[in-house]
C-alpha positions, 0 to 999 in steps of 0.5 A, spaced: 333 246 278 332 239 282 336 243 288 331 248 288 326 243 288 329 239 293 330 245 298 323 247 296 321 241 300 326 241 305 331 235 302 338 238 302 341 236 296 348 231 295 350 232 289 356 232 284 361 240 282 357 238 275 355 246 273 354 250 278 351 245 284 356 247 288 354 255 288 346 254 288 349 250 295 353 256 297 346 261 295 342 255 300 347 254 304 346 248 305 347 240 302 353 236 300 358 236 294 360 229 293 367 228 293 369 231 285 375 231 281 373 236 275 376 232 268 375 238 264 371 244 263 363 240 263 366 234 265 367 231 272 369 224 276 365 222 282 369 218 288 364 213 289 368 210 295 368 217 299 362 218 296 358 212 299 362 214 306 360 221 306 353 219 304 353 214 309 355 219 315 349 224 312 344 219 313 346 216 320 346 223 323 338 224 322 338 231 326 343 234 322 338 233 316 332 236 318 336 242 321 340 242 314 333 240 310 329 246 314 334 251 313 333 251 305 327 251 305 328 257 309 332 260 304 328 257 299 322 261 300 326 268 302 330 267 295 327 261 290 320 262 289 318 264 282 314 269 285 320 273 288 324 272 282 319 275 279 319 280 283 327 280 283 325 282 275 321 286 276 325 291 280 330 290 275 326 292 269 323 298 273 331 300 275 333 300 268 327 304 265 329 310 270 323 308 275 322 308 282 321 301 286 
């Protein structure tokens, strides 16, 4: 949820690969993954030194940071607002019941 909340506020995420974070960044079309090593299912190790270097690069390019922020906000608005999600579920249920959209 936090990644979507950040996108709603035009803030791109800087996250580890825990959970489905990478997938969410892909759906949103932006954000950054920390250099992460998967130790075992559900457990990751973050390379803090490489992550700090990457974060410094990200923060030094404010134009790119703003561009990605605007991009994730647009993706969130188009696909992930509660209204949009509710409409998608409604369409799915209608289709499953054999009705028309």
